[in-house]
C-alpha positions in Angstrom: 13.7 -13.6 -8.9 11.1 -15.3 -6.6 10.6 -13.2 -3.5 8.1 -15.6 -1.9 10.2 -16.8 1.0 11.4 -13.3 2.1 7.8 -12.0 1.9 6.5 -14.8 4.1 9.3 -14.3 6.6 8.6 -10.6 6.8 4.8 -11.1 7.2 5.4 -13.7 9.9 7.4 -11.2 12.0 4.4 -8.8 12.1 2.6 -8.7 15.5 4.4 -11.9 16.4 5.0 -10.7 20.0 1.4 -9.7 20.6 -0.3 -13.1 20.2 -1.6 -13.1 23.7 -4.4 -10.9 22.3 -7.2 -12.9 20.5 -7.8 -10.2 17.9 -4.1 -10.2 17.0 -4.2 -14.0 16.8 -7.2 -13.7 14.4 -5.4 -11.1 12.3 -2.3 -13.3 12.1 -4.4 -16.3 11.3 -5.6 -14.6 8.1 -2.4 -12.8 7.3 -0.4 -16.0 7.4 -3.0 -18.3 5.7 -0.9 -18.5 2.6 -2.2 -17.2 -0.8 -0.3 -16.2 -3.9 1.0 -12.9 -2.5 0.4 -11.4 -5.9 0.5 -7.8 -4.8 3.8 -7.9 -2.9 5.4 -9.9 -5.8 4.2 -7.2 -8.2 5.9 -4.6 -6.1 9.2 -6.4 -6.6 8.5 -6.9 -10.3 8.2 -3.2 -10.7 11.3 -2.5 -8.5 13.4 -5.0 -10.5 12.1 -3.5 -13.7 13.1 0.1 -12.9 16.0 -0.2 -10.6 18.5 -2.3 -12.6 21.3 -3.4 -10.4 20.6 -0.8 -7.7 19.2 -2.7 -4.7 19.5 0.1 -2.2 15.7 0.5 -1.6 15.0 -3.2 -1.2 14.1 -3.0 2.5 11.8 -0.1 1.9 10.0 -1.8 -1.0 9.6 -4.9 1.2 8.1 -2.7 4.0 5.6 -1.3 1.6 4.9 -4.7 0.0 4.1 -6.1 3.4 1.9 -3.1 4.2 -0.1 -3.6 1.1 -0.6 -7.3 1.9 -1.9 -6.3 5.3 -4.5 -4.0 3.7 -5.5 -6.8 1.3 -5.9 -9.3 4.1 -8.0 -6.8 6.0 -10.3 -6.5 3.0 -10.6 -10.3 2.7 -11.6 -10.7 6.4 -14.3 -8.1 6.0 -15.4 -9.4 2.6 -16.0 -12.8 4.0 -18.3 -11.7 6.9 -21.9 -12.7 6.8 -23.0 -9.1 6.3 -21.0 -8.9 3.1 -20.1 -12.0 1.0 -20.8 -14.5 3.7 -18.0 -17.0 2.8 -16.9 -20.0 4.8 -13.6 -20.8 3.0 -10.6 -18.7 2.1 -7.2 -19.9 0.9 -8.3 -23.4 1.6 -9.0 -22.7 5.3 -12.0 -21.6 7.4 -12.6 -17.9 7.1 -11.6 -15.7 10.0 -15.2 -15.3 11.3 -15.7 -19.1 11.1 -12.6 -19.6 13.2 -12.9 -16.8 15.7 -16.5 -15.5 15.5 -17.9 -12.4 13.7 -17.0 -9.9 16.4 -13.3 -10.8 16.6 -13.1 -11.1 12.8 -14.5 -7.6 12.4 -11.9 -6.3 14.9 -9.1 -8.3 13.2 -9.9 -6.6 9.9 -10.0 -3.2 11.6 -6.8 -3.9 13.4 -5.0 -4.8 10.1 -6.3 -1.7 8.3 -5.2 0.5 11.2 -1.8 -1.2 11.4 -1.3 -0.5 7.7 -2.0 3.2 8.2 0.4 3.3 11.1 3.1 1.8 8.9 2.4 4.3 6.1 2.9 7.1 8.5 5.7 5.7 10.5 8.1 5.4 7.6 7.6 9.0 6.8 9.5 10.0 10.0 12.6 8.6 8.4 11.7 9.1 4.8 9.5 12.2 4.3 10.2 11.9 0.6 7.9 8.9 0.5 4.9 11.0 1.4 3.2 10.7 -2.0 3.7 7.0 -2.1 2.0 6.6 1.3 -0.7 9.0 0.4 -1.6 7.2 -2.8 -1.9 3.8 -1.1 -4.2 5.3 1.6 -6.2 7.0 -1.1 -6.6 3.9 -3.2 -7.6 1.9 -0.1 -10.5 4.3 0.7 -13.7 5.5 -0.9 -11.9 6.4 -4.1 -10.6 2.8 -4.4 -11.0 -0.5 -2.6 -13.6 0.4 0.0 -15.6 2.4 -2.6 -15.6 -0.6 -4.9 -16.9 -2.8 -2.1 -19.6 -0.3 -1.4 -20.8 -0.4 -5.0 -20.6 -4.2 -4.9 -22.9 -4.4 -1.9 -25.3 -1.9 -3.3 -25.5 -3.9 -6.6 -26.7 -7.2 -5.1 -29.9 -8.4 -6.6 -29.6 -5.8 -9.3 -28.5 -5.9 -12.9 -26.0 -3.1 -13.3 -24.6 -1.6 -16.5 -21.3 -2.8 -17.9 -19.9 0.7 -17.3 -20.8 0.5 -13.6 -19.2 -3.0 -13.4 -16.0 -1.5 -14.8 -16.1 1.2 -12.1 -16.8 -1.4 -9.4 -13.9 -3.7 -10.3 -11.5 -0.9 -11.1 -11.9 0.2 -7.5 -12.4 -3.0 -5.6 -9.8 -5.1 -7.4 -7.8 -2.6 -9.5 -7.0 0.0 -6.8 -4.6 -2.2 -4.8 -3.1 -3.7 -8.0 -2.3 -0.1 -9.1 -0.7 0.5 -5.7 1.4 -2.6 -6.0 2.5 -1.8 -9.6 3.3 1.9 -9.1 4.5 2.4 -5.5 8.1 1.2 -6.1 8.4 3.8 -8.9 7.2 6.5 -6.5 9.8 5.4 -4.0 12.8 5.2 -6.4 11.9 8.6 -8.0 10.8 10.4 -4.9 7.6 11.2 -6.8 5.4 14.1 -5.7 1.9 15.0 -6.7 3.2 17.6 -9.1 5.8 15.5 -10.7 3.4 12.5 -11.1 1.1 14.7 -13.3 3.7 15.1 -16.0 5.5 11.7 -15.8 4.9 9.5 -18.8 6.0 6.4 -17.0 3.4 7.0 -14.2 0.8 7.2 -17.0 2.0 3.9 -18.5 2.1 2.1 -15.2 -1.4 3.2 -14.4 -2.6 2.0 -17.7 -0.9 -1.3 -17.2 -2.5 -1.6 -13.8 -5.9 -0.9 -15.2 -5.5 -3.6 -17.9 -4.1 -6.1 -15.4 -6.7 -5.4 -12.7 -9.6 -5.9 -15.1 -8.0 -9.0 -16.6 -7.6 -10.4 -13.0 -11.2 -9.8 -12.2 -12.6 -11.2 -15.5 -10.5 -14.3 -15.0 -11.9 -14.6 -11.4 -15.4 -14.3 -12.8 -14.7 -17.1 -15.3 -13.1 -19.3 -12.7 -16.1 -18.9 -10.4 -18.2 -20.6 -13.1 -15.8 -23.3 -14.2 -13.7 -24.3 -11.2 -14.3 -26.1 -7.9 -13.7 -25.0 -4.3 -10.8 -27.4 -4.0 -9.1 -25.8 -7.0 -9.7 -22.2 -6.0 -9.3 -22.6 -2.2 -12.5 -20.5 -1.7 -16.2 -20.8 -2.3 -17.4 -21.0 -5.9 -20.7 -20.1 -7.4 -21.2 -17.3 -4.9 -21.8 -14.7 -7.6 -24.8 -16.6 -8.8 -25.9 -17.3 -5.2 -25.8 -13.6 -4.4 -27.3 -12.5 -7.7 -24.3 -10.3 -8.5 -23.5 -8.8 -11.9 -20.2 -10.1 -13.2 -18.5 -10.0 -16.6 -19.8 -13.5 -17.3 -23.4 -12.8 -16.3 -23.5 -9.5 -18.2 -21.5 -10.5 -21.3 -21.9 -14.3 -21.4 -19.0 -16.8 -21.1 -17.6 -16.4 -24.7 -17.8 -12.6 -24.7 -16.2 -12.4 -21.3 -13.4 -14.6 -22.5 -12.9 -12.2 -25.4 -12.9 -9.3 -23.1 -10.2 -11.0 -21.0 -8.1 -11.3 -24.2 -8.6 -7.6 -24.9 -7.3 -6.7 -21.4 -4.4 -9.1 -21.7 -3.4 -7.7 -25.1 -3.7 -4.2 -23.6 -1.3 -5.1 -20.8 1.2 -6.5 -23.3 0.9 -3.3 -25.3 1.8 -1.2 -22.4 4.8 -3.4 -21.6 6.0 -2.9 -25.2 5.9 0.9 -24.5 7.8 0.5 -21.2 10.4 -1.7 -23.0 11.0 1.1 -25.5 11.9 3.3 -22.4 14.6 0.6 -21.6 12.7 -0.9 -18.7 13.1 -4.7 -18.1 9.6 -6.2 -18.7 10.4 -9.9 -18.8 9.0 -10.7 -15.3 5.8 -8.8 -16.0 5.4 -10.5 -19.4 5.6 -13.9 -17.6 3.2 -12.7 -15.0 0.6 -11.6 -17.6 0.9 -15.0 -19.2 0.4 -16.7 -15.9 -2.7 -14.6 -15.3 -4.1 -15.6 -18.6 -3.5 -19.3 -18.1 -4.1 -19.7 -14.3 -6.6 -22.2 -13.1 -7.0 -21.0 -9.5 
């Protein structure tokens, strides 16, 4: 099932009654600028995979899916700032700081990240059993995940880093939110705790799948940065070379990076085979992995 419309409707309702504030307008400008909504869609792929015909937690999954997209948008606003990646184009539109100025854009990113944390805490008043799910999203957003990856990325400019360091960088910067998207619905359905997660084979499989998928996503991005145009991608291209950043293409070369992409894709399919043996429905994720492999933007 394609959840695009309901995801967009839900995102459009967020902060809609607060647009008299310029920072809110800037935040909504970026939040509603389109995009593939890959992370919210992955949440529903996992939910459909594990829940069968039980749709009782649909609204809660949607709530968390929107929260994760808020975090992702916050990271894009900050990534695009002149002090970071200095990009002018995002999702085919001027970046937030180009539209509203650097100060307001910085606040808009902060606002969205704070809003996400509000939401992660607010739902616990009604559903304390979701505490581990909320905690893991917060953890994977912070220095152990997305923000930590961006820190390594900035510290690596104008340096040639090792392949091992690049794996760490991308596993955090890109992979952390992908892991959150893939695994959060499982936590919600199973009321997962920190203790139960340690001994849960499905949690281990989903984390492995997320690792393969996150790395495949980033390697594909690195390849597209070399071979695609700004019109095709909806964002600036060639910026990795401009900023003298180490990527899978610059470290491995185009052909070896393409081979590494295939390794990660095959690894993802292998985990899906293991999940299918546990009677989970993996068709949607198989189609998504194929899309990821073939995508041109």
